N, C-alpha and C positions, 0 to 999 in steps of 0.2 A: 267281263262276262257278267250279267242281269240275274238279279233272281229272284223267280218268279214267286211273290211272298205266300201265294195260297198252296202251290209245292212244298215250301219250306216251311209253312204252319203246320201241314197234313204229316210231314215227316219227323217234325218233333213230335207229333202226338205219340205216335209210335213209339218215337225213343223215351216215352215216359214209363213204358212199361217195361218193368225189371224183376228179378226172384223177388223183391220184396214188396212190389207191385202187379202181381198178376192180375188184377181186377182194378177199376177207379168210375169213380160216379163221376159224372157232366162237370159236375162244379169243383169236383179234385182236377179236374182237365182246365177248365174254365181258370181256376186259378193260378195253377202254374203257370200254363199258356200266356196269362195275363189279357184275358180275351175275355169278351161278351160270351154269354151262355149260347145264345143265338147264331153266333158266329162258327162255336164250336160242335153244335149240333149241326149244323150245314159240312162241315169236316167231316165230323165224324160219320154222317147220313153217308156221305161218298166213298169212304174210306169201306163203311159196312156192306155198300151195292156190288163194290166190287171185288172184297171177300178178305181185305185187308184186316178190318175190323169186326168182332164179333161182339154181340151184348149178350149176358146169361139173362132167359126168360125168368129167373127165380128171385133176382133182385134186382135189376137194371141197368147192373155196372155193366161195364165194356172191358173187353179184352183181345189180344190180339187174334187175328183169325187166321184159319188154316193156308189161304193164301199163300202169307207168308213165309210158313213151315214149307209150300211146293215150291217155291223161290228159293228159297234157300236150299233146300235138297239140290237143285239144277247148279249152283255155284259149289257145293262142297263134290258132287259130282264131276266137277268139269276141272278138278285140282288133280293133275293129273300123280303127286305126287302123294295123296291121300291114296289112290290107287295101288300104286307101288309098294307103300309101306304097311299095307291091310297085313299080310302074312307074314312078314316081320313082327307086328306089334303082338298077333298071335301066338306065335311060335317065343317070343320072349316073355308073354303073359303065361303061359306053357311051363317054360323052363324056370321061372322065378319063382310063377304062382303068385306074381304082383300084379298091381293094375299098370301099364302102360296108356301111354299118351302121344300125338301126333300134335304138334302143336303149330302154327303161323303165324306172322307180326303183321297187326292191323296198324298201320301209324305208330301207336305208341303203347300200344298191349298185345300179351299174345291172345290167341283167341284156340280152343280146343277143336281137333277139325274130326278128329276120332279118338276113342276109348276101347281098350279092349283088359276086364277086370279077369284077372286069374283066380285059380281055387280057392285060395288064401286072400284075395282083396278085401280089403277093406276102409279104402280110400272115398269117401265118398260128395267132400267137396267140388269133385268135377264133374262136368257134363260137359255134352259135347254142342259148340256155340259159346259156353261162358269165355269172358275175358278173365285174365289174369295178369297183375301186373308183371313188366318187365322188371322189375327194381329188388322183388323178394322171391321170384322163383328160378329153379333151376333152367327152366325150359326158354325164359327170359333172357337170360346172361345167357345162351347157348344162342339165342337168334340176334343178340347185339353186340358179343363178342367182337365178331369181328368184320363192322362195318366201318365206312369208311369217316375219318374223323367231321366230316361234313355232314354224311347222315348220320353220325352219332350224336354232332350238333345238336341238330334236329329233334330227334327225341328228346335229349335231355335237354332243349328246352322249355323253360316255365314247367319241368317235370314235378308231381307233387310226389316225395317220397313216403307215403302215408305208411304208417308202421305195423304193420298188419302182425307181427309177435314181438316179445322184447329183444328177439335176434335181428330184425328186419334192419336194412342197411336205410341211411335216413337222409343221406348228404350224397350230393355229386362228386367229391373228392374220395371216397370211403366207395362209391361205387365202380369208380373209373379203376381204381386200386383192384377191385373185384374181376373187372373185367378183362386185367390183364391177367392176370392171375390165369380166370378163363383158359385166356388163347395160350398161355406157357403153358399147359396141365393139357389141354386140347377137350376137356369138356366139365360142365358147370353141375354145383351141388346147390341145392338148398336148404340148409341145416336148421330146418323147423324156422323159417324163416318167414312161410306165408302161411303156416297151419301147423299150431303144436302139437308137438308129436309126430312129425310127418318129416321125413327126409327124402328127397327124391335127387336121382343125378339125370342129368341131359347132355347129349351130345347133337350139334348140328348137322342137318344131310344137305349136303350141296349141291349144285347143279353144275353142266358145263361151264361155267363159267366161273366157279368155284363160289360163289356167293351161298350164303347158308339161307335156303328159302323155307326150312322148317325145321325142326326139332323134337327130336324122339327123347321118352325120358320112362323112368321107371320110379314107383312112388313107393316107399315102402314107409311102416312105423318103427321108428327107431327101437322100441320094446321088443319088435320079433326079429330085426333085422339086425346082424353085429357088423363092424368094420369089416371083419372077414369075409364074411358073405356078402358086404358090398363090393368090395371088391373084384370078386366073381362076378356080380349081376353088371359090375363095371365093362368088364373085359367082353361080354356077354354083348350090352350095347355097343360099345364101340366096334365092333365087327359086323353089328347090323348095319349101324348106320355108314360103315363103310360100301356094305353091300348094296342098301340101299341109294348113296351116291353115285356108284358105278350105274346104275339103274338111270340115273339122273341126269349120265352124260357125264359126271366128274372126272378129269381126268382124260377124255378122249382129245377135249380140245387142245392140249398140253402135247399129245401126242402127235398132233395132228399138223401140227406147227413146222 
């Protein structure tokens, strides 16, 4: 299938913006894209006309436009699992006082599609739309642990095991061993592997085919939630995930065969 160069370049420009680079000068974009400033300027103006790029009038730097937020909301609202999970996230957050998350897999990364902060919530690193590595997160492990060998091989091919903390798994054999453990116990744990001082538990949400289409998690601070209390949270999380899976059709296909 042929690639339209101008479209590809425009999309790559949008991908340059992230949490570290919320705004960029045209010279920065030109250098990173390795394109002449006049070409970049034309691409930016086209994106700006359609609302996908905006320009800060105070400093002249470019930033993502509101059209992306609008379109992103269309995608999120079309995810049935998000609609089903919302009240469970709220309920879990109120019962535990902690932050709850809903995450889906996008190629080789998890993406937060919903989040509810409880009365005792102090976890600030997550936000809706943010991506998270699968090897260092509870939700990531829960999302990929039940993948077929073919699917898992695709995810792990050329995967970069970035050490987020001193506890992060940094190689494939150890990660596969961890996934085996997740499958055996039915849930995943991130024990300060993605963020120092933060411990998360996560459980998959399954659809009518038994596939893990999302993961739900509870994030806690190790200084505030001990092992016993975490076990209590896990029981609540498992029950909620089971009910969400049922609402997504899990189990009904098997009974109808």
